[in-house]
C-alpha positions in Angstrom: -38.0 149.3 78.4 -34.6 151.3 77.8 -33.3 150.5 74.3 -29.4 150.6 74.8 -26.8 150.8 71.5 -24.6 148.5 70.4 -21.3 148.6 68.9 -20.2 145.2 67.6 -16.3 144.3 67.1 -14.6 140.9 66.0 -12.5 140.2 62.9 -15.0 138.0 61.5 -17.4 139.6 59.5 -19.6 136.5 59.0 -20.3 136.6 62.5 -20.9 140.3 63.0 -23.7 140.0 60.4 -25.1 137.6 62.7 -24.7 139.2 66.1 -26.2 142.4 63.8 -29.4 140.7 62.9 -29.8 139.2 66.1 -29.4 142.1 68.3 -31.2 144.2 65.9 -34.5 141.9 66.2 -34.6 141.9 70.0 -36.6 144.1 72.4 -34.5 146.8 73.8 -31.4 146.6 72.0 -30.2 147.9 68.6 -27.0 147.5 66.8 -24.8 151.3 66.3 -22.1 150.0 64.3 -19.4 147.3 63.4 -15.5 147.2 63.5 -13.1 144.5 62.4 -10.4 145.4 64.3 -10.1 146.8 68.3 -8.7 150.3 66.3 -11.8 150.5 64.4 -13.7 149.8 67.8 -12.0 152.3 69.5 -12.9 155.0 66.8 -16.0 154.0 66.3 -16.8 154.4 70.0 -15.7 158.0 70.4 -17.5 159.0 67.2 -20.9 157.1 67.8 -20.9 156.6 72.0 -22.6 153.9 72.1 -24.1 152.5 75.3 -22.7 149.2 75.2 -19.5 147.6 72.6 -19.5 143.6 72.2 -15.8 143.0 71.9 -14.0 140.1 70.6 -10.5 139.7 72.8 -8.5 138.6 69.9 -8.5 140.8 66.6 -5.6 142.1 64.6 -3.8 145.1 65.4 -4.9 146.1 68.5 -6.4 143.3 70.6 -9.8 143.6 72.3 -8.7 144.2 76.0 -6.3 147.0 74.9 -8.9 148.6 73.1 -11.5 148.0 76.0 -8.9 149.4 78.3 -8.7 152.7 75.9 -12.4 153.2 75.4 -12.9 152.6 79.0 -9.8 155.1 80.1 -11.1 158.0 77.4 -13.5 160.7 79.2 -15.1 160.5 75.8 -16.3 157.2 76.1 -15.9 156.5 79.8 -20.1 155.7 79.8 -19.8 152.8 76.9 -19.5 149.4 78.8 -18.1 146.7 77.3 -19.0 142.7 77.3 -15.9 140.8 75.7 -17.0 137.7 74.1 -14.3 134.9 72.5 -13.7 131.7 71.9 -11.2 131.3 74.4 -12.0 130.5 78.4 -8.2 131.4 79.5 -7.7 132.6 82.9 -4.9 135.5 81.3 -7.9 136.7 79.2 -10.6 136.6 82.0 -8.4 139.1 84.3 -6.9 141.0 81.4 -10.3 141.7 80.0 -12.1 142.3 83.9 -9.0 144.5 84.6 -9.2 147.0 82.0 -12.3 147.8 82.4 -14.6 145.3 80.4 -18.0 144.9 82.8 -18.5 141.2 81.4 -17.0 137.9 79.7 -18.9 135.6 77.3 -17.7 132.6 75.4 -18.8 132.4 71.9 -20.7 129.2 72.3 -23.4 131.2 74.7 -26.7 130.9 73.4 -28.2 133.8 71.5 -31.1 133.9 74.3 -28.3 134.5 77.0 -25.8 136.9 75.2 -29.2 139.4 74.4 -29.9 139.1 78.4 -25.8 139.6 78.8 -26.2 142.5 77.2 -29.5 144.1 78.9 -27.2 143.5 82.6 -24.8 145.2 81.2 -26.6 147.7 80.0 -28.4 148.5 83.0 -25.0 149.1 84.4 -24.6 145.6 86.2 -21.6 143.3 85.7 -21.7 140.0 84.5 -19.9 138.4 86.8 -20.5 134.6 86.5 -19.7 132.5 89.7 -17.3 130.5 87.7 -15.5 133.5 86.2 -14.7 134.9 90.0 -13.4 131.0 90.4 -10.7 132.2 87.8 -10.2 134.9 89.1 -9.2 133.5 92.4 -7.2 131.3 90.6 -5.3 133.8 89.0 -4.7 136.1 92.1 -3.1 132.6 93.7 -0.9 132.3 91.2 0.3 135.8 91.6 3.1 136.9 93.6 1.6 139.4 96.5 2.3 143.2 95.4 2.3 146.1 97.4 -1.5 147.3 97.4 -1.7 150.6 94.9 -1.8 154.0 97.0 -5.1 154.9 95.4 -6.5 151.6 96.4 -5.2 151.8 99.9 -6.7 155.5 100.2 -10.2 154.1 99.4 -10.1 151.0 101.6 -9.1 153.3 104.7 -12.8 154.9 103.8 -14.2 151.8 104.0 -16.5 151.2 107.0 -16.5 147.6 108.7 -20.2 147.0 107.3 -19.1 147.9 103.5 -15.9 145.5 104.3 -18.2 142.5 104.9 -20.2 143.3 102.0 -16.9 144.1 99.8 -16.1 140.1 100.8 -19.1 138.6 99.8 -19.4 140.5 96.8 -15.8 139.1 95.7 -17.3 135.4 96.4 -19.2 136.0 93.9 -22.6 136.2 96.0 -25.9 138.4 94.5 -27.3 141.1 96.7 -30.0 139.1 97.9 -27.6 136.1 99.0 -25.9 139.0 100.5 -28.9 140.4 102.3 -29.8 137.0 103.9 -26.3 136.1 104.9 -25.4 139.5 106.9 -29.6 140.1 107.7 -30.0 142.9 106.1 -32.3 144.5 103.5 -31.6 144.4 100.2 -31.8 148.0 99.7 -29.1 148.6 102.4 -26.9 145.8 100.1 -27.6 148.0 97.3 -26.2 151.5 99.5 -23.5 149.4 101.1 -22.6 148.5 97.3 -23.0 152.0 95.8 -20.7 153.6 98.5 -18.0 151.0 98.0 -18.3 152.1 93.7 -17.5 155.4 94.8 -14.7 154.8 97.5 -13.0 152.0 95.9 -13.3 154.4 92.1 -15.2 150.9 90.8 -17.3 151.3 87.9 -18.9 147.7 89.1 -19.1 144.5 90.8 -16.2 143.1 88.4 -14.1 146.0 89.5 -15.0 145.7 93.4 -14.0 141.4 92.9 -10.4 143.3 92.0 -10.4 145.9 94.2 -11.0 143.3 97.1 -8.4 141.0 96.2 -5.6 143.6 94.7 -6.4 145.2 98.3 -6.2 142.0 100.7 -9.7 142.3 101.8 -9.6 138.4 101.0 -6.9 136.3 100.1 -6.8 133.8 97.1 -8.1 130.8 99.5 -11.2 133.5 99.7 -11.2 134.0 103.1 -10.7 137.8 104.8 -8.1 138.4 106.4 -10.0 139.9 109.6 -11.5 136.9 111.2 -14.7 138.9 112.3 -16.4 138.1 108.5 -17.8 134.8 109.2 -18.4 131.5 107.2 -17.5 132.5 103.3 -17.6 129.3 102.1 -20.8 129.5 99.8 -19.8 131.7 96.9 -22.6 131.6 94.1 
């Protein structure tokens, strides 16, 4: 089993201590350090190069979302993945965290076992994107005025094949690789190949970023339907 190092960033010392005990007694996980502010999280991420940061959203000074953005944008810490942890289940935090480059989003009432599993999932390079989070992202895009597609994203989408576009639509609907394989009648290994290709072409680091790219690029609309009608029924999303 791989061992992932975790930097804990939260302004509550008692919570940090509890999380540290939980992580250090779990197989495959170990604590790299603790940060009480967003700026400390950025500085320690650069110094310690942890595999993961368990990041609180609300912290004094630099908040967790801005800290995440700085960590993900810095070449020195580009390999560090961020899992957001917060007491606030608000649309603006979900969108802001994922847009900043976070690979997952959990509430602080998540059970200990689920939190440890989430850390392992994100550590393995996957995104923790539950259907409920996808739903909130869709709602957020539904509220926003249509905007011009960023030039870099438009160029990436121009390279996407028809089959890759179909996979992207289903990723944006929150379907897992096995469900996508079943829906399209292809093997799971083929789905993984298409997802890897999409990540490269769209300069996305995980599935969460693919979801955002799909909506910002107009591949799917806030209603969940693909502008090109050839995709098929997308009504089921988990």
